[in-house]
C-alpha positions in Angstrom: 93.2 79.7 114.5 95.6 78.9 111.6 99.3 78.2 112.4 100.0 79.9 109.0 98.3 83.2 110.3 100.2 83.1 113.6 103.5 82.5 111.6 102.8 85.4 109.2 102.0 87.6 112.1 105.2 86.9 113.9 107.3 87.2 110.8 105.8 90.7 110.1 106.3 91.7 113.6 110.0 90.6 113.9 110.8 92.1 110.3 109.5 95.5 111.1 111.3 95.6 114.4 114.5 94.6 113.0 114.1 97.0 110.0 113.2 99.9 112.2 116.3 99.3 114.5 118.4 99.1 111.5 117.2 102.3 110.0 117.1 104.6 113.0 120.8 104.9 113.7 121.6 106.3 110.1 118.2 108.0 109.6 118.0 110.1 112.7 121.4 111.8 112.1 120.4 112.4 108.5 117.3 114.3 109.7 119.5 116.3 111.9 121.9 117.2 109.1 118.9 118.1 106.9 117.7 120.4 109.7 114.3 118.6 109.8 113.9 119.7 113.4 110.6 119.9 115.6 108.9 123.4 115.7 107.5 123.7 119.2 104.4 125.7 119.7 105.3 128.9 121.7 101.9 128.6 123.7 102.9 125.0 124.6 104.3 123.8 127.9 107.4 125.9 128.8 109.3 122.6 129.5 108.8 121.5 125.9 111.0 124.6 124.6 114.1 122.4 125.1 112.5 120.0 122.4 113.0 122.5 119.8 115.1 121.3 117.0 114.8 117.5 117.9 114.8 115.6 114.6 111.1 115.1 113.5 109.4 113.2 110.5 110.8 109.9 112.2 107.5 108.5 111.1 109.1 107.9 107.8 111.2 105.1 109.4 108.1 103.0 110.4 106.2 103.7 107.2 109.1 102.1 105.3 109.6 99.2 107.8 105.9 98.4 108.0 105.3 98.4 104.3 108.4 96.4 103.7 107.6 93.8 106.4 104.1 93.3 105.1 105.4 93.0 101.4 108.3 90.6 102.5 105.6 88.5 104.4 103.3 88.5 101.4 106.0 86.6 99.3 105.5 83.4 101.2 101.9 83.9 102.5 100.1 86.2 99.9 98.3 89.3 100.4 94.6 89.9 100.5 92.3 92.8 100.0 92.0 93.7 103.7 95.7 94.2 104.0 95.9 96.3 100.9 93.1 98.5 102.1 94.7 99.2 105.5 98.0 100.0 103.8 96.4 102.3 101.5 94.8 104.5 104.3 97.9 104.1 106.3 100.4 105.3 103.6 97.9 107.8 102.3 97.4 109.5 105.5 101.2 109.3 106.0 101.8 111.2 102.9 99.3 113.9 104.1 101.3 114.0 107.4 104.7 114.2 105.4 103.4 117.3 103.4 102.3 118.9 106.7 105.8 118.2 108.4 107.7 119.5 105.3 105.7 122.7 105.2 106.3 123.3 108.9 110.0 122.9 108.6 110.2 125.0 105.4 108.2 127.8 107.0 109.8 127.5 110.4 106.5 127.4 112.2 104.4 125.0 114.0 101.6 125.0 111.4 102.0 123.3 108.0 99.0 122.6 105.8 96.1 124.7 106.7 93.1 122.9 108.3 90.9 123.0 104.9 93.7 121.5 102.8 94.4 118.7 105.3 90.6 118.1 105.6 90.2 117.9 101.9 93.0 115.5 101.4 91.7 113.2 104.2 88.2 113.2 102.9 89.3 112.2 99.3 91.4 109.4 100.7 88.8 108.1 103.1 86.0 108.2 100.4 88.1 106.1 98.1 88.7 103.8 101.1 85.1 103.4 102.2 83.8 102.7 98.8 86.6 100.0 98.2 85.7 98.4 101.5 82.0 98.4 101.0 81.9 97.2 97.3 85.1 95.1 97.6 84.6 93.2 100.8 82.1 90.6 101.9 80.9 92.2 105.1 79.0 95.0 103.3 78.8 97.5 106.0 78.6 95.1 108.9 79.4 96.7 112.3 79.8 94.4 115.2 78.3 95.5 118.6 80.8 95.0 121.6 80.3 92.1 123.9 78.4 90.3 121.3 81.3 88.3 119.7 82.6 88.8 116.1 82.9 86.8 112.8 80.9 83.6 112.7 80.4 83.5 116.5 78.6 87.0 116.6 75.2 87.1 118.3 74.3 90.5 116.8 75.7 92.9 114.3 74.4 95.9 112.2 74.3 95.8 108.5 74.6 99.3 107.3 73.4 100.3 103.8 75.9 102.2 101.8 74.1 105.5 102.3 74.7 105.1 106.1 77.9 103.4 105.8 79.7 106.3 104.0 78.9 109.1 106.5 79.4 106.8 109.5 82.7 105.7 108.2 83.8 109.3 107.5 83.0 110.3 111.1 84.9 107.2 112.5 88.0 107.6 110.2 88.4 111.4 110.6 87.7 111.2 114.3 90.3 108.5 114.9 92.9 110.1 112.8 92.7 113.4 114.6 92.6 111.7 117.9 95.9 109.8 117.3 97.3 113.1 115.9 96.4 114.9 119.1 97.9 112.1 121.2 101.3 112.6 119.7 102.3 115.4 122.2 104.7 113.6 124.7 107.6 111.5 124.2 106.6 108.0 123.4 102.7 108.5 124.2 101.4 107.9 120.7 103.7 104.9 120.2 103.0 103.3 123.4 99.2 103.6 123.1 99.3 102.5 119.6 101.2 99.3 120.2 98.4 98.1 122.5 95.7 99.3 120.1 97.4 97.5 117.3 97.7 94.3 119.6 93.8 94.5 119.9 93.3 94.6 116.1 95.8 91.8 115.5 93.8 89.5 117.9 90.7 90.4 116.0 92.4 89.7 112.7 93.7 86.4 113.9 90.3 85.4 115.2 88.5 86.2 112.0 91.3 85.5 109.6 91.0 88.8 107.8 94.1 90.7 106.6 94.2 93.0 109.6 96.6 90.9 111.6 99.4 91.2 109.1 99.6 95.0 109.2 98.8 95.1 112.9 101.9 92.7 113.5 104.1 95.1 111.4 102.9 98.1 113.4 103.6 96.4 116.8 107.1 95.6 115.7 107.9 98.8 114.1 106.7 100.9 117.0 108.5 98.8 119.5 111.7 99.5 117.4 110.8 103.2 117.2 110.2 103.5 120.9 113.9 102.6 121.6 114.6 106.1 120.2 111.3 107.9 121.0 110.9 107.3 124.8 111.8 110.2 127.1 114.1 112.1 126.4 113.1 111.4 122.7 115.9 111.3 120.2 113.5 111.7 117.4 109.6 112.5 117.0 107.3 110.8 114.5 105.7 114.0 113.3 102.5 114.2 111.6 103.9 111.8 109.1 103.8 109.2 111.7 100.8 110.2 113.8 98.4 110.7 110.8 99.6 107.3 109.3 98.9 105.5 112.6 95.5 107.1 112.7 94.9 105.8 109.3 95.9 102.4 110.4 93.6 102.4 113.5 90.7 103.7 111.5 91.3 101.4 108.5 91.6 98.4 110.8 88.3 99.3 112.7 86.4 99.7 109.5 87.8 96.7 107.6 87.0 94.5 110.6 83.7 95.9 111.4 84.9 97.0 114.8 84.0 100.7 114.8 82.0 100.5 118.0 85.0 98.9 119.7 87.0 102.1 119.1 85.7 104.1 122.2 86.9 101.3 124.3 90.3 100.5 122.7 90.9 104.1 121.5 89.7 105.7 124.7 92.9 107.8 125.0 92.4 109.0 121.3 88.8 109.9 122.1 89.5 112.0 125.2 92.4 113.8 123.5 89.8 114.9 120.9 87.0 115.7 123.3 89.4 117.7 125.5 90.3 119.9 122.6 86.6 120.4 121.7 85.6 121.3 125.1 88.6 123.8 125.6 87.8 125.6 122.4 84.0 125.7 123.1 84.4 126.9 126.6 87.1 129.5 125.5 84.8 131.0 123.0 81.7 130.8 125.3 83.6 132.5 128.3 85.4 134.9 126.0 89.0 133.6 127.0 88.5 131.4 130.1 90.0 127.9 129.8 88.4 124.7 131.0 91.7 122.8 131.2 95.1 124.2 132.0 96.0 123.3 128.4 94.6 121.0 125.7 95.0 118.3 124.6 94.4 116.7 127.9 97.9 115.3 128.4 99.2 118.8 128.7 96.7 119.4 131.5 98.1 116.6 133.5 101.6 117.7 132.7 101.0 121.3 134.0 99.4 119.6 137.3 103.0 118.5 138.0 103.2 115.0 136.4 106.1 113.9 134.5 105.9 112.9 130.9 106.9 109.3 131.7 104.3 109.1 134.4 101.4 110.3 132.0 102.6 107.9 129.2 102.7 104.9 131.7 99.2 105.9 133.0 97.6 106.4 129.4 99.3 103.1 128.3 98.0 101.1 131.2 94.5 102.4 130.6 94.6 101.4 127.0 96.0 97.9 128.0 93.2 97.3 130.5 90.3 98.6 128.1 91.9 96.6 125.2 91.8 93.4 127.3 88.2 94.1 128.2 87.4 94.6 124.4 89.1 91.3 123.5 86.9 89.6 126.1 84.1 91.3 124.3 85.0 89.7 121.0 85.3 86.1 122.3 82.4 85.8 124.7 
């Protein structure tokens, strides 16, 4: 483990945290003046109606702080392909989210880009990313198996040919990105869970020396700063600008590091959010109007059972921490 890597990690983390904290006090009132307020779904929990008009698109703040922190650290430490690849998908998906948020505000409704538009944009970005990773990196489709070690200490890993790597990567990236997007439904939930997931990828990057750790450090710092304004009751929401960008970060970190099979462990919360929506929609159609959950995604189901937002956020964050800790053990055993 290089001292240089650890130093760069902490510099990006602290820089991103400081930048976010400095940007927020001026940026949040600006969003309010521009009337960039949250459009709350009418079919959502009744308690969420009071959030109508809360400034959204706050993800712009950490897109700026994360990018700047990584670039600032690169002045003294350099920047490698893995870092650029992760930033590409992070910022690319963030721009898709920005377009979605902007259209929601412009139309004064809870839907922005239609599903086909969003999917096409995500597919194009993901294909460019996957081809860059496969043909530009050394691992050439390597996928590590959990609890079999990683890097030079791995005892077993798959080596996928490009014709398998591309469809597998598309499934992983789009699944993760939508999972992170669905998780952004309670004050501080997506931010808290993603801080823990980013810490896992930071450890993986530090252990292997790939560029994941630099972006992960910036994500941890920026989200810790963002949480000062995003915990209940939130003064600002990240919007799809933030949640899609964070999904891009998680997905890109997994693919670049060959850690796709670790995602069901580290990203368990993201996964059950997506699965709960699939179950709800399928059951609703099959039973002609009946619901499996009180509401989906699943965090709303627990909310309607009488749990507070803070309790749900705490529980989901603790679960992510415990599973991520287990996943770290799986990398080093």
